[in-house]
TORPA-4810 file (N, C-alpha, C, O; in nm, 3 decimals):
<nodes>
NODE_1_10.135_9.544_6.475_10.293_9.493_6.441_10.327_9.535_6.569_10.293_9.649_6.602_X
NODE_2_10.402_9.448_6.670_10.505_9.494_6.739_10.639_9.547_6.681_10.689_9.496_6.580_X
NODE_3_10.687_9.637_6.739_10.823_9.706_6.707_10.903_9.756_6.789_10.859_9.831_6.876_X
NODE_4_11.032_9.728_6.782_11.128_9.773_6.884_11.212_9.902_6.821_11.272_9.887_6.715_X
NODE_5_11.214_10.007_6.881_11.273_10.130_6.824_11.415_10.164_6.889_11.418_10.201_7.006_X
NODE_6_11.512_10.155_6.827_11.670_10.175_6.886_11.739_10.298_6.891_11.854_10.326_6.922_X
NODE_7_11.635_10.371_6.849_11.692_10.534_6.858_11.610_10.651_6.850_11.570_10.701_6.745_X
NODE_8_11.582_10.697_6.979_11.498_10.844_6.985_11.530_10.936_7.101_11.572_10.892_7.208_X
NODE_9_11.511_11.061_7.078_11.552_11.123_7.214_11.426_11.235_7.277_11.398_11.355_7.262_X
NODE_10_11.365_11.102_7.363_11.257_11.112_7.437_11.270_11.166_7.587_11.178_11.204_7.659_X
NODE_11_11.438_11.160_7.625_11.428_11.167_7.764_11.370_11.352_7.792_11.337_11.396_7.682_X
NODE_12_11.355_11.440_7.883_11.336_11.554_7.861_11.447_11.632_7.886_11.510_11.597_7.985_X
NODE_13_11.504_11.762_7.805_11.559_11.866_7.884_11.716_11.818_7.887_11.805_11.881_7.944_X
NODE_14_11.734_11.670_7.802_11.864_11.663_7.801_11.975_11.712_7.679_12.095_11.733_7.692_X
NODE_15_11.864_11.723_7.522_11.951_11.757_7.416_11.810_11.822_7.338_11.706_11.863_7.391_X
NODE_16_11.849_11.814_7.186_11.776_11.916_7.108_11.625_11.832_7.103_11.533_11.891_7.047_X
NODE_17_11.593_11.677_7.170_11.466_11.639_7.175_11.367_11.685_7.246_11.342_11.806_7.242_X
NODE_18_11.273_11.573_7.345_11.212_11.665_7.425_11.227_11.757_7.520_11.320_11.760_7.600_X
NODE_19_11.112_11.852_7.512_11.139_11.939_7.614_11.085_11.952_7.761_11.112_12.047_7.836_X
NODE_20_11.016_11.861_7.788_10.963_11.826_7.914_10.870_11.701_7.940_10.814_11.649_7.844_X
NODE_21_10.855_11.658_8.054_10.819_11.536_8.073_10.702_11.484_8.015_10.673_11.368_7.987_X
NODE_22_10.623_11.621_7.997_10.449_11.608_7.949_10.520_11.548_7.799_10.488_11.433_7.770_X
NODE_23_10.603_11.611_7.715_10.602_11.601_7.566_10.649_11.441_7.593_10.602_11.358_7.514_X
NODE_24_10.730_11.397_7.689_10.788_11.273_7.670_10.688_11.136_7.674_10.680_11.027_7.616_X
NODE_25_10.613_11.216_7.786_10.486_11.110_7.770_10.415_11.083_7.679_10.382_10.974_7.633_X
NODE_26_10.387_11.192_7.649_10.312_11.187_7.483_10.397_11.095_7.370_10.356_10.993_7.315_X
NODE_27_10.511_11.152_7.355_10.579_11.080_7.247_10.572_10.944_7.285_10.567_10.867_7.189_X
NODE_28_10.570_10.883_7.410_10.531_10.722_7.428_10.415_10.685_7.394_10.384_10.581_7.335_X
NODE_29_10.330_10.790_7.439_10.190_10.707_7.418_10.196_10.718_7.268_10.161_10.611_7.217_X
NODE_30_10.227_10.805_7.186_10.229_10.792_7.028_10.295_10.671_6.971_10.259_10.616_6.867_X
NODE_31_10.422_10.624_7.066_10.477_10.507_6.993_10.404_10.400_7.041_10.391_10.315_6.953_X
NODE_32_10.343_10.363_7.166_10.278_10.258_7.201_10.135_10.234_7.137_10.081_10.124_7.136_X
NODE_33_10.075_10.361_7.077_9.970_10.327_6.983_10.001_10.299_6.850_9.912_10.240_6.791_X
NODE_34_10.106_10.325_6.783_10.160_10.284_6.662_10.215_10.119_6.677_10.248_10.066_6.571_X
NODE_35_10.224_10.046_6.790_10.293_9.937_6.775_10.412_9.875_6.861_10.436_9.758_6.892_X
NODE_36_10.497_10.030_6.898_10.619_9.981_6.974_10.608_9.950_7.101_10.555_10.016_7.191_X
NODE_37_10.667_9.832_7.106_10.672_9.751_7.279_10.812_9.792_7.348_10.805_9.782_7.470_X
NODE_38_10.947_9.839_7.297_11.010_9.889_7.337_11.095_10.002_7.256_11.101_10.000_7.133_X
NODE_39_11.173_10.123_7.352_11.185_10.236_7.269_11.325_10.232_7.370_11.325_10.207_7.490_X
NODE_40_11.461_10.270_7.270_11.555_10.334_7.328_11.598_10.468_7.347_11.633_10.539_7.252_X
NODE_41_11.597_10.507_7.467_11.646_10.671_7.446_11.750_10.724_7.444_11.805_10.762_7.547_X
NODE_42_11.781_10.734_7.370_11.939_10.768_7.325_11.986_10.893_7.289_12.010_10.921_7.172_X
NODE_43_12.005_10.996_7.409_12.021_11.136_7.411_12.167_11.150_7.331_12.237_11.050_7.317_X
NODE_44_12.206_11.274_7.281_12.350_11.306_7.231_12.415_11.311_7.315_12.372_11.332_7.429_X
NODE_45_12.568_11.288_7.281_12.675_11.300_7.366_12.776_11.371_7.261_12.849_11.299_7.193_X
NODE_46_12.780_11.487_7.250_12.851_11.581_7.164_12.911_11.714_7.241_12.911_11.732_7.362_X
NODE_47_12.953_11.789_7.155_12.993_11.922_7.222_12.882_12.000_7.229_12.918_12.118_7.221_X
NODE_48_12.774_11.992_7.240_12.636_12.084_7.294_12.600_12.024_7.389_12.530_12.086_7.469_X
NODE_49_12.631_11.889_7.414_12.515_11.812_7.533_12.635_11.719_7.593_12.733_11.660_7.546_X
NODE_50_12.596_11.731_7.677_12.716_11.638_7.798_12.605_11.526_7.824_12.485_11.546_7.838_X
NODE_51_12.671_11.405_7.829_12.625_11.263_7.825_12.654_11.206_7.984_12.762_11.149_8.003_X
NODE_52_12.565_11.220_8.093_12.607_11.150_8.195_12.535_11.042_8.227_12.426_11.080_8.269_X
NODE_53_12.544_10.918_8.226_12.485_10.785_8.284_12.401_10.781_8.373_12.291_10.727_8.360_X
NODE_54_12.446_10.840_8.481_12.382_10.851_8.600_12.229_10.899_8.567_12.126_10.841_8.600_X
NODE_55_12.244_11.027_8.488_12.119_11.151_8.456_12.051_11.054_8.379_11.936_11.024_8.409_X
NODE_56_12.110_11.000_8.283_12.023_10.900_8.158_11.944_10.787_8.228_11.838_10.744_8.181_X
NODE_57_11.994_10.747_8.330_11.927_10.610_8.447_11.804_10.701_8.473_11.689_10.677_8.436_X
NODE_58_11.844_10.806_8.540_11.745_10.857_8.671_11.626_10.889_8.570_11.511_10.887_8.615_X
NODE_59_11.651_10.922_8.413_11.529_11.039_8.337_11.470_10.901_8.320_11.349_10.895_8.339_X
NODE_60_11.526_10.800_8.292_11.468_10.679_8.232_11.389_10.640_8.319_11.277_10.657_8.272_X
NODE_61_11.380_10.584_8.448_11.290_10.590_8.592_11.192_10.660_8.568_11.083_10.615_8.533_X
NODE_62_11.226_10.806_8.587_11.120_10.888_8.616_11.028_10.903_8.525_10.913_10.937_8.553_X
NODE_63_11.074_10.877_8.391_10.983_10.883_8.263_10.899_10.749_8.244_10.783_10.757_8.203_X
NODE_64_10.956_10.630_8.274_10.890_10.498_8.254_10.779_10.513_8.377_10.671_10.455_8.363_X
NODE_65_10.807_10.598_8.507_10.690_10.572_8.638_10.594_10.664_8.568_10.474_10.639_8.562_X
NODE_66_10.659_10.791_8.505_10.545_10.877_8.457_10.429_10.821_8.354_10.309_10.850_8.359_X
NODE_67_10.495_10.731_8.258_10.438_10.684_8.142_10.329_10.547_8.158_10.225_10.511_8.104_X
NODE_68_10.400_10.506_8.243_10.327_10.342_8.257_10.454_10.238_8.214_10.573_10.270_8.218_X
NODE_69_10.404_10.116_8.174_10.495_9.996_8.142_10.510_10.006_8.016_10.622_9.969_7.979_X
NODE_70_10.416_10.055_7.906_10.459_10.034_7.794_10.467_10.169_7.682_10.374_10.249_7.689_X
NODE_71_10.535_10.186_7.619_10.682_10.086_7.585_10.788_10.096_7.657_10.829_10.209_7.681_X
NODE_72_10.850_9.996_7.703_10.939_9.983_7.785_11.059_10.069_7.727_11.095_10.074_7.610_X
NODE_73_11.116_10.136_7.841_11.258_10.233_7.768_11.396_10.166_7.806_11.434_10.119_7.913_X
NODE_74_11.441_10.173_7.714_11.608_10.119_7.716_11.714_10.221_7.717_11.699_10.328_7.658_X
NODE_75_11.815_10.194_7.779_11.930_10.323_7.799_11.982_10.296_7.668_11.967_10.188_7.611_X
NODE_76_12.053_10.407_7.613_12.105_10.457_7.497_12.213_10.556_7.505_12.258_10.590_7.615_X
NODE_77_12.267_10.612_7.373_12.339_10.711_7.388_12.345_10.752_7.210_12.354_10.651_7.140_X
NODE_78_12.342_10.866_7.143_12.357_10.884_7.017_12.491_10.942_7.017_12.515_11.057_7.056_X
NODE_79_12.559_10.878_6.983_12.735_10.899_7.046_12.806_10.943_6.884_12.807_10.883_6.777_X
NODE_80_12.864_11.081_6.928_12.931_11.154_6.800_13.069_11.150_6.831_13.106_11.178_6.945_X
NODE_81_13.160_11.113_6.730_13.284_11.050_6.699_13.357_11.211_6.764_13.374_11.302_6.682_X
NODE_82_13.387_11.229_6.882_13.465_11.345_6.911_13.551_11.252_7.008_13.516_11.157_7.079_X
NODE_83_13.702_11.325_6.984_13.816_11.259_7.050_13.793_11.203_7.200_13.822_11.098_7.257_X
NODE_84_13.726_11.322_7.238_13.736_11.250_7.383_13.623_11.142_7.403_13.638_11.043_7.475_X
NODE_85_13.506_11.172_7.330_13.417_11.067_7.324_13.463_10.912_7.295_13.417_10.813_7.353_X
NODE_86_13.559_10.912_7.199_13.595_10.788_7.143_13.666_10.734_7.266_13.614_10.663_7.352_X
NODE_87_13.822_10.785_7.262_13.893_10.722_7.412_13.792_10.692_7.514_13.797_10.575_7.551_X
NODE_88_13.677_10.785_7.586_13.609_10.730_7.669_13.516_10.596_7.633_13.477_10.518_7.719_X
NODE_89_13.496_10.587_7.532_13.397_10.480_7.496_13.515_10.353_7.488_13.484_10.265_7.569_X
NODE_90_13.601_10.331_7.437_13.711_10.261_7.443_13.737_10.156_7.550_13.745_10.034_7.558_X
NODE_91_13.750_10.318_7.667_13.757_10.284_7.798_13.640_10.181_7.852_13.637_10.063_7.888_X
NODE_92_13.560_10.270_7.841_13.436_10.207_7.916_13.321_10.186_7.835_13.227_10.262_7.813_X
NODE_93_13.350_10.032_7.779_13.228_10.028_7.641_13.113_10.029_7.677_13.028_10.073_7.600_X
NODE_94_13.077_9.978_7.808_12.921_9.968_7.821_12.843_10.153_7.851_12.723_10.179_7.858_X
NODE_95_12.929_10.225_7.859_12.905_10.335_7.951_12.811_10.424_7.817_12.733_10.511_7.856_X
NODE_96_12.820_10.405_7.697_12.718_10.463_7.587_12.618_10.366_7.517_12.517_10.408_7.460_X
NODE_97_12.658_10.205_7.526_12.581_10.132_7.440_12.456_10.103_7.483_12.425_10.113_7.602_X
NODE_98_12.376_10.065_7.391_12.239_10.048_7.450_12.237_9.925_7.530_12.299_9.825_7.494_X
NODE_99_12.167_9.931_7.637_12.127_9.878_7.770_12.302_9.829_7.807_12.312_9.708_7.830_X
NODE_100_12.414_9.896_7.813_12.518_9.887_7.820_12.577_9.703_7.780_12.648_9.626_7.846_X
NODE_101_12.511_9.686_7.646_12.563_9.532_7.613_12.634_9.568_7.494_12.677_9.468_7.436_X
NODE_102_12.663_9.683_7.434_12.767_9.655_7.333_12.721_9.725_7.214_12.813_9.772_7.146_X
NODE_103_12.602_9.746_7.170_12.559_9.774_7.048_12.558_9.935_7.056_12.462_9.987_7.114_X
NODE_104_12.642_10.002_7.012_12.674_10.175_6.991_12.592_10.233_6.874_12.590_10.172_6.767_X
NODE_105_12.531_10.339_6.888_12.440_10.443_6.764_12.551_10.523_6.798_12.586_10.573_6.905_X
NODE_106_12.622_10.527_6.632_12.728_10.633_6.595_12.697_10.751_6.523_12.672_10.717_6.408_X
NODE_107_12.687_10.866_6.535_12.646_10.968_6.452_12.783_11.011_6.400_12.882_11.026_6.472_X
NODE_108_12.776_11.033_6.249_12.896_11.124_6.199_12.851_11.268_6.137_12.757_11.292_6.061_X
NODE_109_12.941_11.350_6.189_12.942_11.499_6.168_12.875_11.485_5.979_12.885_11.389_5.903_X
NODE_110_12.825_11.585_5.962_12.792_11.661_5.847_12.905_11.736_5.743_12.892_11.773_5.626_X
NODE_111_12.996_11.742_5.818_13.129_11.807_5.791_13.237_11.736_5.759_13.302_11.780_5.664_X
NODE_112_13.277_11.630_5.814_13.380_11.559_5.851_13.360_11.410_5.875_13.315_11.370_5.982_X
NODE_113_13.399_11.314_5.760_13.378_11.158_5.755_13.569_11.130_5.793_13.646_11.160_5.702_X
NODE_114_13.624_11.078_5.915_13.746_11.026_5.936_13.770_10.962_5.861_13.689_10.874_5.833_X
NODE_115_13.894_10.971_5.789_13.932_10.888_5.672_14.013_10.720_5.761_14.068_10.623_5.708_X
NODE_116_13.995_10.742_5.862_14.020_10.639_5.960_13.922_10.562_6.040_13.952_10.494_6.138_X
NODE_117_13.797_10.578_5.989_13.722_10.482_6.039_13.695_10.397_6.049_13.630_10.348_6.140_X
NODE_118_13.746_10.342_5.941_13.751_10.135_5.967_13.863_10.121_6.066_13.863_10.003_6.103_X
NODE_119_13.961_10.189_6.125_14.029_10.149_6.186_13.950_10.189_6.346_13.963_10.124_6.449_X
NODE_120_13.883_10.291_6.332_13.859_10.321_6.444_13.763_10.218_6.496_13.760_10.190_6.616_X
NODE_121_13.662_10.147_6.384_13.537_10.068_6.401_13.613_9.921_6.457_13.572_9.859_6.555_X
NODE_122_13.720_9.883_6.381_13.796_9.794_6.418_13.840_9.772_6.590_13.835_9.673_6.663_X
NODE_123_13.883_9.909_6.611_13.909_9.912_6.777_13.802_9.898_6.850_13.813_9.829_6.951_X
NODE_124_13.686_9.953_6.822_13.539_9.954_6.890_13.520_9.785_6.921_13.487_9.728_7.025_X
NODE_125_13.553_9.733_6.789_13.506_9.583_6.786_13.571_9.481_6.901_13.526_9.386_6.965_X
NODE_126_13.698_9.548_6.894_13.827_9.491_6.951_13.747_9.487_7.131_13.745_9.384_7.199_X
NODE_127_13.708_9.575_7.162_13.677_9.568_7.316_13.504_9.564_7.317_13.443_9.624_7.406_X
NODE_128_13.436_9.495_7.217_13.296_9.431_7.238_13.204_9.545_7.191_13.081_9.540_7.190_X
NODE_129_13.307_9.686_7.137_13.152_9.756_7.073_13.101_9.693_6.930_13.174_9.625_6.859_X
NODE_130_12.976_9.724_6.902_12.906_9.700_6.789_12.877_9.825_6.723_12.769_9.872_6.761_X
NODE_131_12.943_9.901_6.630_12.884_10.051_6.609_12.780_10.031_6.526_12.785_9.943_6.440_X
NODE_132_12.685_10.102_6.542_12.562_10.093_6.458_12.528_10.255_6.380_12.450_10.339_6.426_X
NODE_133_12.604_10.269_6.260_12.613_10.422_6.189_12.443_10.458_6.208_12.355_10.372_6.198_X
NODE_134_12.422_10.583_6.233_12.289_10.625_6.218_12.242_10.720_6.126_12.306_10.824_6.109_X
NODE_135_12.114_10.692_6.049_12.059_10.761_5.961_12.171_10.826_5.876_12.186_10.948_5.886_X
NODE_136_12.288_10.722_5.758_12.351_10.782_5.695_12.290_10.828_5.539_12.359_10.874_5.448_X
NODE_137_12.157_10.806_5.534_12.077_10.862_5.430_12.044_11.014_5.419_11.990_11.068_5.323_X
NODE_138_12.088_11.079_5.539_12.068_11.184_5.614_12.210_11.284_5.625_12.227_11.400_5.664_X
NODE_139_12.286_11.198_5.582_12.417_11.266_5.601_12.484_11.297_5.458_12.530_11.199_5.400_X
NODE_140_12.494_11.418_5.395_12.539_11.467_5.283_12.630_11.448_5.243_12.651_11.478_5.125_X
NODE_141_12.763_11.367_5.353_12.893_11.322_5.301_12.884_11.199_5.278_12.945_11.154_5.181_X
NODE_142_12.800_11.105_5.370_12.783_10.961_5.338_12.695_10.932_5.235_12.704_10.824_5.176_X
NODE_143_12.581_11.045_5.195_12.523_10.988_5.091_12.595_10.971_4.933_12.544_10.923_4.832_X
NODE_144_12.757_11.038_4.958_12.839_11.053_4.819_12.916_10.911_4.841_12.961_10.870_4.734_X
NODE_145_12.944_10.819_4.961_13.028_10.741_5.022_12.982_10.613_5.014_13.022_10.539_5.104_X
NODE_146_12.903_10.562_4.925_12.874_10.429_4.926_12.960_10.331_4.941_12.931_10.249_5.028_X
NODE_147_13.061_10.313_4.881_13.181_10.206_4.907_13.216_10.207_5.055_13.221_10.108_5.128_X
NODE_148_13.234_10.312_5.082_13.255_10.323_5.242_13.191_10.262_5.327_13.249_10.192_5.410_X
NODE_149_13.036_10.277_5.324_12.940_10.242_5.376_12.948_10.115_5.358_12.959_10.042_5.456_X
NODE_150_12.945_10.059_5.219_12.949_9.866_5.200_13.084_9.863_5.250_13.070_9.747_5.288_X
NODE_151_13.221_9.894_5.287_13.322_9.837_5.332_13.280_9.798_5.487_13.287_9.681_5.524_X
NODE_152_13.232_9.914_5.583_13.227_9.899_5.722_13.101_9.807_5.727_13.075_9.796_5.847_X
NODE_153_13.034_9.754_5.674_12.891_9.659_5.692_12.956_9.568_5.652_12.920_9.463_5.705_X
NODE_154_13.083_9.548_5.540_13.166_9.396_5.531_13.226_9.389_5.661_13.246_9.280_5.714_X
NODE_155_13.264_9.523_5.730_13.374_9.486_5.799_13.270_9.454_5.971_13.338_9.441_6.073_X
NODE_156_13.152_9.446_5.979_13.073_9.418_6.074_13.046_9.536_6.152_13.043_9.528_6.274_X
NODE_157_13.029_9.636_6.096_12.938_9.756_6.166_12.788_9.736_6.089_12.751_9.655_6.004_X
NODE_158_12.742_9.808_6.133_12.567_9.798_6.070_12.522_9.938_6.038_12.587_10.034_6.081_X
NODE_159_12.429_9.952_5.976_12.352_10.104_5.947_12.195_10.091_5.947_12.126_10.001_5.898_X
NODE_160_12.145_10.231_6.031_12.026_10.217_6.073_11.979_10.371_5.983_12.036_10.480_5.971_X
NODE_161_11.852_10.319_5.931_11.794_10.422_5.864_11.667_10.486_5.928_11.588_10.418_5.994_X
NODE_162_11.650_10.632_5.904_11.571_10.689_5.996_11.404_10.680_5.901_11.377_10.741_5.798_X
NODE_163_11.301_10.570_5.990_11.205_10.513_5.910_11.110_10.631_5.798_11.059_10.608_5.688_X
NODE_164_11.114_10.763_5.880_11.060_10.814_5.766_11.162_10.889_5.649_11.111_10.979_5.582_X
NODE_165_11.268_10.861_5.631_11.316_10.901_5.518_11.260_10.833_5.411_11.260_10.895_5.305_X
NODE_166_11.218_10.736_5.411_11.135_10.624_5.305_10.994_10.699_5.277_10.925_10.679_5.177_X
NODE_167_10.962_10.797_5.391_10.815_10.858_5.327_10.850_11.005_5.275_10.751_11.070_5.240_X
NODE_168_10.960_11.061_5.266_11.026_11.165_5.204_11.016_11.286_5.285_10.991_11.395_5.235_X
NODE_169_11.040_11.265_5.434_11.005_11.351_5.549_11.141_11.422_5.546_11.135_11.538_5.586_X
NODE_170_11.290_11.369_5.499_11.407_11.432_5.521_11.410_11.490_5.379_11.510_11.562_5.368_X
NODE_171_11.340_11.486_5.270_11.379_11.537_5.107_11.395_11.432_5.043_11.364_11.324_5.093_X
NODE_172_11.450_11.443_4.916_11.395_11.352_4.811_11.535_11.263_4.822_11.529_11.140_4.831_X
NODE_173_11.686_11.349_4.821_11.808_11.255_4.812_11.821_11.156_4.920_11.860_11.042_4.892_X
NODE_174_11.792_11.188_5.042_11.762_11.102_5.166_11.653_10.985_5.120_11.669_10.867_5.152_X
NODE_175_11.540_11.033_5.039_11.434_10.915_5.030_11.543_10.804_4.938_11.562_10.685_4.965_X
NODE_176_11.602_10.879_4.832_11.675_10.800_4.734_11.771_10.716_4.791_11.790_10.607_4.738_X
NODE_177_11.830_10.745_4.882_11.929_10.687_4.899_11.896_10.581_4.972_11.937_10.467_4.953_X
NODE_178_11.808_10.622_5.071_11.759_10.486_5.173_11.716_10.350_5.082_11.743_10.234_5.112_X
NODE_179_11.652_10.389_4.981_11.594_10.274_4.878_11.725_10.239_4.824_11.736_10.118_4.803_X
NODE_180_11.825_10.307_4.797_11.984_10.234_4.772_12.028_10.183_4.840_12.072_10.072_4.808_X
NODE_181_12.043_10.222_4.956_12.081_10.130_5.055_12.004_9.975_5.095_12.059_9.867_5.119_X
NODE_182_11.859_10.010_5.092_11.789_9.900_5.147_11.798_9.776_4.985_11.813_9.654_4.986_X
NODE_183_11.785_9.854_4.887_11.824_9.764_4.743_11.959_9.712_4.753_11.983_9.636_4.659_X
NODE_184_12.051_9.724_4.828_12.194_9.678_4.840_12.175_9.580_4.953_12.254_9.486_4.959_X
NODE_185_12.082_9.590_5.039_12.096_9.498_5.132_12.176_9.558_5.264_12.187_9.489_5.365_X
NODE_186_12.221_9.665_5.258_12.320_9.729_5.348_12.244_9.765_5.501_12.315_9.797_5.596_X
NODE_187_12.063_9.754_5.516_12.005_9.831_5.614_11.990_9.737_5.714_11.910_9.650_5.681_X
NODE_188_12.032_9.725_5.811_12.006_9.627_5.943_11.904_9.670_6.020_11.842_9.578_6.075_X
NODE_189_11.854_9.812_6.048_11.770_9.860_6.164_11.689_9.990_6.069_11.736_10.065_5.984_X
NODE_190_11.564_9.979_6.118_11.510_10.136_6.082_11.452_10.171_6.252_11.414_10.098_6.344_X
NODE_191_11.468_10.305_6.238_11.417_10.359_6.384_11.363_10.493_6.347_11.368_10.541_6.233_X
NODE_192_11.308_10.554_6.458_11.245_10.692_6.456_11.327_10.818_6.454_11.303_10.918_6.387_X
NODE_193_11.439_10.796_6.548_11.498_10.930_6.568_11.416_11.016_6.610_11.418_11.128_6.559_X
NODE_194_11.336_10.988_6.700_11.196_11.086_6.701_11.293_11.214_6.803_11.403_11.210_6.856_X
NODE_195_11.207_11.299_6.795_11.262_11.438_6.870_11.134_11.530_6.918_11.144_11.617_7.005_X
NODE_196_11.026_11.502_6.854_10.902_11.573_6.932_10.788_11.483_6.892_10.807_11.368_6.853_X
NODE_197_10.644_11.553_6.904_10.528_11.487_6.885_10.472_11.517_6.757_10.365_11.465_6.724_X
NODE_198_10.554_11.624_6.653_10.446_11.689_6.554_10.534_11.647_6.406_10.488_11.599_6.303_X
NODE_199_10.695_11.689_6.445_10.737_11.635_6.309_10.806_11.512_6.289_10.800_11.428_6.200_X
NODE_200_10.866_11.521_6.382_10.992_11.402_6.399_10.954_11.296_6.515_11.030_11.256_6.603_X
NODE_201_10.808_11.257_6.494_10.761_11.151_6.602_10.799_11.030_6.574_10.858_10.980_6.478_X
NODE_202_10.734_10.967_6.724_10.779_10.813_6.773_10.728_10.715_6.660_10.786_10.608_6.641_X
NODE_203_10.599_10.761_6.575_10.483_10.655_6.530_10.578_10.595_6.377_10.618_10.665_6.285_X
NODE_204_10.590_10.477_6.389_10.657_10.388_6.311_10.557_10.299_6.207_10.596_10.223_6.118_X
NODE_205_10.458_10.320_6.233_10.356_10.206_6.179_10.316_10.271_6.017_10.312_10.191_5.923_X
NODE_206_10.295_10.384_5.999_10.317_10.429_5.840_10.464_10.353_5.758_10.445_10.277_5.663_X
NODE_207_10.578_10.379_5.797_10.679_10.344_5.770_10.704_10.203_5.749_10.751_10.148_5.649_X
NODE_208_10.672_10.161_5.841_10.642_10.006_5.887_10.549_9.921_5.738_10.579_9.817_5.680_X
NODE_209_10.461_9.992_5.719_10.353_9.956_5.609_10.432_9.934_5.498_10.462_9.826_5.447_X
NODE_210_10.479_10.096_5.452_10.579_10.145_5.327_10.640_10.006_5.298_10.611_9.928_5.207_X
NODE_211_10.743_9.993_5.409_10.863_9.870_5.390_10.837_9.731_5.363_10.903_9.648_5.301_X
NODE_212_10.694_9.720_5.439_10.647_9.566_5.394_10.602_9.601_5.255_10.664_9.538_5.170_X
NODE_213_10.536_9.663_5.221_10.494_9.708_5.076_10.586_9.680_4.978_10.575_9.595_4.889_X
NODE_214_10.677_9.756_4.997_10.785_9.781_4.881_10.874_9.651_4.870_10.891_9.580_4.771_X
NODE_215_10.940_9.634_5.033_11.058_9.540_5.012_11.014_9.370_5.052_11.086_9.274_5.025_X
NODE_216_10.880_9.363_5.122_10.826_9.251_5.176_10.819_9.238_5.298_10.927_9.252_5.356_X
NODE_217_10.736_9.218_5.357_10.712_9.159_5.553_10.815_9.114_5.599_10.830_9.122_5.721_X
NODE_218_10.901_9.063_5.531_11.004_8.973_5.620_11.120_9.138_5.646_11.190_9.153_5.747_X
NODE_219_11.114_9.226_5.548_11.215_9.322_5.561_11.142_9.401_5.709_11.222_9.416_5.801_X
NODE_220_11.028_9.440_5.729_10.997_9.481_5.859_11.021_9.435_5.952_11.055_9.498_6.053_X
NODE_221_11.010_9.317_5.943_11.020_9.227_6.061_11.158_9.216_6.116_11.183_9.222_6.236_X
NODE_222_11.259_9.197_6.009_11.425_9.171_6.058_11.448_9.309_6.106_11.501_9.330_6.215_X
NODE_223_11.396_9.430_6.002_11.449_9.575_6.036_11.381_9.637_6.194_11.442_9.723_6.257_X
NODE_224_11.265_9.586_6.236_11.234_9.678_6.341_11.158_9.588_6.435_11.057_9.630_6.490_X
NODE_225_11.217_9.422_6.464_11.187_9.324_6.523_11.306_9.285_6.568_11.369_9.334_6.661_X
NODE_226_11.339_9.179_6.489_11.412_9.074_6.514_11.588_9.110_6.541_11.657_9.057_6.628_X
NODE_227_11.635_9.215_6.441_11.769_9.280_6.475_11.735_9.385_6.573_11.843_9.439_6.592_X
NODE_228_11.661_9.436_6.633_11.630_9.510_6.749_11.641_9.444_6.871_11.677_9.508_6.970_X
NODE_229_11.618_9.340_6.877_11.602_9.254_6.986_11.732_9.192_7.026_11.765_9.177_7.143_X
NODE_230_11.810_9.154_6.911_11.937_9.118_6.935_12.004_9.228_6.995_12.079_9.188_7.084_X
NODE_231_12.004_9.364_6.979_12.051_9.468_6.995_12.032_9.441_7.168_12.124_9.410_7.243_X
NODE_232_11.874_9.465_7.213_11.855_9.501_7.338_11.927_9.369_7.435_11.971_9.389_7.548_X
NODE_233_11.930_9.250_7.373_11.995_9.105_7.420_12.144_9.136_7.417_12.214_9.066_7.490_X
NODE_234_12.214_9.244_7.334_12.346_9.246_7.314_12.408_9.097_7.239_12.523_9.069_7.276_X
NODE_235_12.372_9.042_7.183_12.400_8.922_7.091_12.417_8.942_6.938_12.343_9.023_6.881_X
NODE_236_12.497_8.882_6.879_12.548_8.923_6.732_12.416_8.880_6.637_12.362_8.769_6.645_X
NODE_237_12.376_8.982_6.552_12.261_8.979_6.440_12.252_8.835_6.406_12.354_8.770_6.428_X
NODE_238_12.162_8.779_6.361_12.140_8.661_6.277_12.182_8.670_6.128_12.085_8.712_6.065_X
NODE_239_12.277_8.650_6.057_12.345_8.687_5.927_12.278_8.643_5.821_12.345_8.608_5.724_X
NODE_240_12.106_8.634_5.814_12.056_8.612_5.724_12.019_8.706_5.597_11.928_8.787_5.616_X
NODE_241_12.083_8.705_5.462_12.059_8.789_5.392_11.932_8.815_5.371_11.853_8.721_5.363_X
NODE_242_11.888_8.947_5.358_11.717_8.992_5.312_11.717_8.973_5.167_11.788_9.034_5.086_X
NODE_243_11.620_8.873_5.139_11.572_8.880_5.006_11.523_9.053_4.935_11.412_9.085_4.978_X
NODE_244_11.559_9.115_4.881_11.496_9.222_4.835_11.438_9.210_4.730_11.485_9.136_4.644_X
NODE_245_11.315_9.284_4.709_11.258_9.288_4.573_11.356_9.398_4.499_11.395_9.505_4.547_X
NODE_246_11.384_9.348_4.382_11.485_9.457_4.314_11.440_9.528_4.201_11.500_9.532_4.094_X
NODE_247_11.307_9.599_4.231_11.246_9.682_4.117_11.315_9.796_4.142_11.368_9.828_4.248_X
NODE_248_11.312_9.869_4.017_11.388_9.979_4.071_11.301_10.089_4.164_11.182_10.095_4.134_X
NODE_249_11.339_10.164_4.257_11.283_10.222_4.362_11.179_10.358_4.309_11.085_10.409_4.369_X
NODE_250_11.236_10.393_4.176_11.136_10.508_4.121_10.997_10.433_4.061_10.897_10.502_4.039_X
NODE_251_10.996_10.292_4.038_10.882_10.240_3.979_10.772_10.264_4.095_10.654_10.237_4.072_X
NODE_252_10.808_10.308_4.201_10.739_10.254_4.301_10.611_10.423_4.330_10.509_10.437_4.397_X
NODE_253_10.693_10.523_4.235_10.617_10.640_4.302_10.498_10.686_4.223_10.428_10.778_4.265_X
</nodes>
């Protein structure tokens, strides 16, 4: 099944993801073998890692040349909510967004969720940015803030769950919360958030099979193909509610 992966750390030497061009090429090979046709390279922009669009574009070109045509690599950023970042993104909405078309991967700190997040998202949307909150199921603060996540989605933000969370790769709480978010119809994307070739890989096939079995094939189609395609095109998601099978998640273990 073809899949589009909107969150990965495949560019070598830019953050805590791939360490070398060889590792990056192997990550892309694993992605292609699992059915991924397109992948967003989204290096961190935070206090530890500076984000330079020109460097990102150059590394994408080098990696695509080394790895061949498939999967197609797209521009992106794993955007952290620092004051400087926020001001910069509001001034230059294309700088951090996926293929410069408005969708922005937003990563929250594990230590602080700003009380003014809804206002911040409103300001982002005003300048044409569409926030995608990354892996809320893995954030210990967001795990306890379901009403806020619901409010952000109602406001127009989106949620991206790490595909391997469903397979227990990030522990029991993350797995349970991923199911909870899916059961409430709050998840718009699954992605790999791949960092390497062994532990956090680009291979999405197993998670896709699980989601299709557990939530119905239209779930995998929506979260790994249709919605990601809208992101690459920079167009709004089709607002069709996902018919979720409402068995309690623990009935499946």
